[in-house]
C-alpha positions, -999 to 999 in steps of 0.1 A, spaced: -171 -279 313 -205 -283 295 -222 -252 281 -253 -245 301 -282 -228 285 -310 -210 303 -344 -219 291 -365 -188 286 -401 -190 298 -424 -176 272 -453 -160 292 -481 -148 270 -496 -115 281 -533 -114 273 -559 -86 277 -584 -96 303 -620 -101 293 -631 -85 326 -611 -53 324 -626 -17 325 -608 -1 295 -596 -28 270 -585 -50 299 -548 -41 296 -542 -35 333 -561 -65 344 -542 -86 319 -508 -74 333 -521 -80 368 -532 -115 361 -500 -124 342 -475 -111 367 -497 -120 398 -499 -84 410 -529 -66 426 -551 -50 400 -553 -19 423 -515 -14 420 -515 -21 383 -541 7 378 -524 30 403 -491 27 383 -509 34 351 -526 66 365 -492 78 379 -476 72 345 -505 91 328 -499 120 352 -461 120 350 -458 117 313 -485 143 304 -512 119 293 -503 118 256 -473 94 255 -488 70 280 -522 72 264 -506 63 231 -487 34 247 -519 21 264 -538 21 231 -509 5 213 -508 -22 241 -546 -27 237 -542 -32 199 -512 -55 201 -522 -77 231 -545 -107 223 -576 -112 242 -573 -140 267 -587 -174 256 -621 -183 271 -604 -214 284 -569 -228 281 -566 -245 247 -555 -281 251 -543 -293 217 -519 -277 192 -547 -274 167 -568 -254 193 -538 -231 200 -533 -227 162 -570 -218 158 -570 -194 187 -538 -176 175 -552 -173 140 -585 -160 154 -569 -135 177 -547 -121 149 -573 -120 122 -609 -128 128 -619 -127 91 -592 -153 82 -602 -176 110 -639 -173 100 -629 -181 64 -610 -211 76 -640 -223 96 -663 -217 66 -640 -237 44 -639 -266 69 -677 -267 72 -680 -266 34 -657 -297 31 -678 -315 58 -710 -306 39 -696 -320 6 -686 -352 24 -720 -355 40 -737 -350 6 -715 -377 -10 -724 -401 18 -761 -393 15 -758 -398 -22 -743 -433 -17 -768 -443 9 -799 -431 -10 -787 -445 -44 -808 -472 -61 -777 -495 -62 -773 -493 -25 -809 -503 -20 -805 -533 -43 -773 -544 -26 -790 -542 8 -819 -562 -4 -797 -589 -20 -776 -592 12 -807 -596 34 -817 -628 16 
């Protein structure tokens, strides 16, 4: 009999951009398709039953560990890579963007240098005749 494996579905849980306090409850509600009202009600009950401190600490920890939902669904692997790097470290992602734009600027300057060079002008004039 062949060995059957169960594929695990990796569901990312994001903080919502439209939440009240960090968007944790709204993120859980969107991910698990539960009413936001019940998500918040369970949170308040957990706050009351645990004495506020443990649940408050867990809520803040969830707010720090959960990534903010993407503004739109990234389509390509490079978009996912950029989003994940930006969500984990904004300064590294911005440094990456700066580096990419500096490379583009250097390439543009090289092209401008070639097009505006005297040799290019002479070559163009000779080819026109």
